N, C-alpha and C positions, 0 to 999 in steps of 0.2 A: 974826140969831141961827139960823136953818134954816141959811143957807149956811154959816156957820161949823162948823157940826157935822158937815157934808160936809165941810168942808176936812179936819178934825181925823182923819173917818175914812177919807180918801185918803193923808193921811201917813203916820198906822198903818200901813194896807195897805203903801205903798214900804217902810217902815222894815221890816217882816216880812220883805218878799221880798229886801232887801239881806240881812237877817240869814240866811236861807235859802240863796242863792247864796254869801255868805262860808262856809257851812258844807262846801262842797264843794270838794275840792282837786285836784290834777292829780299824775303821775307820768312823769317822764322818764327818759329815759338811753341808753346805747347799750353794742352785743356787738362784741366783738373778738374775735379768734382769740387764742389763749393762746400761741402759740409765733411765729406772725408778728407778730402786733399789728394786721393788717390787719380794716377793719370788716366785718362779716358780712352779707349781703344775704340779706331775707326769710327772717328767724329769726321762729319763731312763738313769741308771748309772750303768757301767758295769767296773768291776777290771778285767782289761784282764790278761791272766796267771793266775789265782785263781778260775775261773770259776762261778765266785759270781756274780749275780745282784741285784738291788734294784730299787723302783722309790722315788722320793720326796713325802713328805708328803701333808698334806695343809700348811703348814707352808715352804715348800720349804726345809724340813731337809732328812738327809738318815742315813743310817747305816750301818755297815758291822761287823758281829761279828765273833770269831774264825778265825781270820786270821792268815795265820803262815807268820813269820819272812822272811823277802826277800823285791825286787824292784818289781814294780808293774807299770801298766800304768791304768789311769782311763779315760774313755772313758764318755762323758757328750752328750748326742743329746737329741733334742728336737723338736717338730712340727714349722716350721716358723723359726726357729734359727739355727746357724749354728753350726754344731759338735766342741767341742774343748776335744782336747786329752791333758792330762798333765802325761807327763814320770816321769819316776826316783822318785814314792813314794814310802820312805823305811818305812815299819812297822819292830819296837821293839818287842823283847819277852816281852810280860807283858803289853806294854803301849797301852793307845789308841790320836789316833792320829786325829787331825782334819783338814780337806783340806777343805776350802769353796769354791764357783768358781763363776765366774759370764758369761754369756751367751750373744752373742749378737746377736739380730734379723736379721734376714737375709733381705738383700737390695737389690731390683731388680733394682733401678735406680744405683746400683755399679755397671752395667755391662757398657762396652764401646758405644755398639753400639745394636740397636736392630731393627731390617729390617723386616716389613710385607708386603708379596706379596701377590697378588690378581690376578685373572683372569677374565677380564669382559664377562658375559654373554651374546651372541649376540643372542640367538637362540629364545628369546621371543618376546613376538608383542610389550613390552612395548621397549625394546632396537632397534627393528627397526623402530618404531614412532619416538623415540629419534633422532636416525640417520635424518629420515627424516626432522625433523622441525631444527635439527642443518647445515642441508647442505645447500651451499650455492644456488645450482642449484635444478632445479626441478626433482626429480627421483620418480621411485615407488623400494621397495621392497619386499620381501615375507619371512615370517618367519618359523622357523622349527615348530613352533606351528599352525600354518596356512597350511602347508602341512600335517601333521599329521591329520587334519579334513578333508582331502579330499581324492580322490580315486586314486590321482596320482601316480604312479611308479615310474616315473623318470624326470627328471630334465626337461628337453622336455617339459611334459605335464606339471607343475607347470607351467613353463615361458608362457603357452598360458593364464595363467590368468592375466596378466601384462597388462595393458592398451597400445596399439601402438605398440605392438610386433604379428609376425606373425610367428608360428613354423609349416614349412611343415613337411609331411610326413617323411621325412628324420632324422628330430630332428635338422635340421638347422634354426637358427632364423636370419630375417629380421627385421629391426628396422626402422620406419617410411617410409616403403617402398624399403629401400637399401637393397643389398642381403648382404650375411654374408661376404663376401669379403672387405667390410667396415665398418665391427666392430670389435672389440677390446675384446677378452674372457679371463681375470684372474679369475686364480684359484689356491684361498690361496694363492695369491701376484704372483703367476707367468704366465706370460703370457703364453697360450696357442696355440700351432702351431697349422696347417693343421694337421688333422684324417685321409686325402684321398692323397697321395701322387698322382694320376693318376691326381688331380686336382688344376690347378694354383692359386689356391684362400685360403684364410686363414678361411678354414670352418672346424666347431668345431663341432661333434655331442652330445647333449645334453641329447643323448638316452644311451651314457655309463656312466651316473651319475644316481643308483638308488636317489629315493626321501628320503628314511630314514637314507640316510650319510650325507644332505642337514643340513646345521646351519640357512642359508640365501641365498636370491637370490637379486641381487641389481642393478638394470637397470637406466642407466644416459644418457640421450642422449645431452647433454651439455657438453664441454670437460672443464677440472680443472686444475689447476696449478700439482697438484700431480696424472695425468692421462697420458698414452701414448697418444705423439700427431702424430700417425699415425691414428687415427678411424674419418672417418665423419660420420658416421651411429649411431651406438650406443655405448655403452660401459657395458658390463655384467661381474659384480663381484661376483663368485660361492666360498662360502663359505662352507667348508664341518666340517664335527668331525674328530675324528683319524679313519684313515682306520683300521679295524677289521684286526686281523691276520689270520683269517679263513672265510672261505665262510659263507654269511649268506643268510638268505632265509626271506622273508617277505610273508606273505597273508591277504589281508582282503575281507570282503565282506561287500557288501553295499545293501539296502533294500530300497525301497520309497512305498509313498499310496498316491493317489489321491480321492479328493472325486468324480471327473468326470468319471472314469474309475475302478476304485476298487471297488469290489463285485457289478459290473452292467452285465447284461446283453445284450449279444452280439451274432451275428447271429453266427452259428455253422452248418457247412454243415455235411452231415451224416458221412462223413469218421473220424474215431479217430485213430491218429496215437499215435504212443509209443513215437514219440519223440514232442509231440507237447507242453510239460508242459517248454521247455526250448525253444519255440521259432520256430523249425526245421522240416523240414516234412522230414522225414520215408521213402519215395519212393512210399506211396500209392497214394498220389494227379498227378503222374506219365501221361501224354497222354499215350492213347493204345498204344500197340507195332502195330497195323494195321495202325493205322494214321502216326507213326513215320517211318512205314517200306515204304509208298505210297509215302512219298517224297515229291516234289512239283507237283501243278498240271500244265498242260500243257499250254501255254500260248494262245491257242485259245479256251480254257474252261470258261464259265462266270463263 
């Protein structure tokens, strides 16, 4: 009697296990290209909601085993193709369902508008030479590359290298001998006014613009239709980089060597000052105090 009960229990357990196994189904299919019809390899296939994922094999096939009965969404994603999602895929107990899919390749020309923008670089020597070549009148220009190779610390020093320009000690420019009141200065497209309200003239001091902020300097001595018509001397166009948000500091060191003077023997007096190495006298060569205190000699003294 006891052995019969054990047999019935074992039989019941096997029947329940078979029922559970039969409740799980499988999902298989194949993924192909929509245009060519070729099988796609290594397509990512995700059974959303079941936590299952797979990839297609060399023949574009995939399969999910032990899938519980229910409704799922299947997502197909592949590099260079549009992602496709198939919803409401129903899995029935103990059945194998086949779900094939085709993917469409991503088409860049399907976009309505494509806009490509760029900014022309005007700080190179090639850009400056191209502008001078295409200009309708003769002019001169200095690029940022040329300024970087010079010891100029401000725009006024850089303009001294332009032929036909005279920059005085105050940083004011004279073009062809005409004073600064007859010139027009344009900084980044805006006409610059006088920086000195006490002077009744259009005076712009170029010492205010550091050379490391200059993109290019252009000088025209003949009027063009796109220039202001109130100048008779010259037209100076200053193009700058974007101004920094904080204070900038630039330090430059320059050295030179000459065959005629470098490493040559020169006359030296007996006195050696502590400041002779940078070309200054430390006071040791001053006139003696008695000669200074004597003052001028009387006029009747020979």
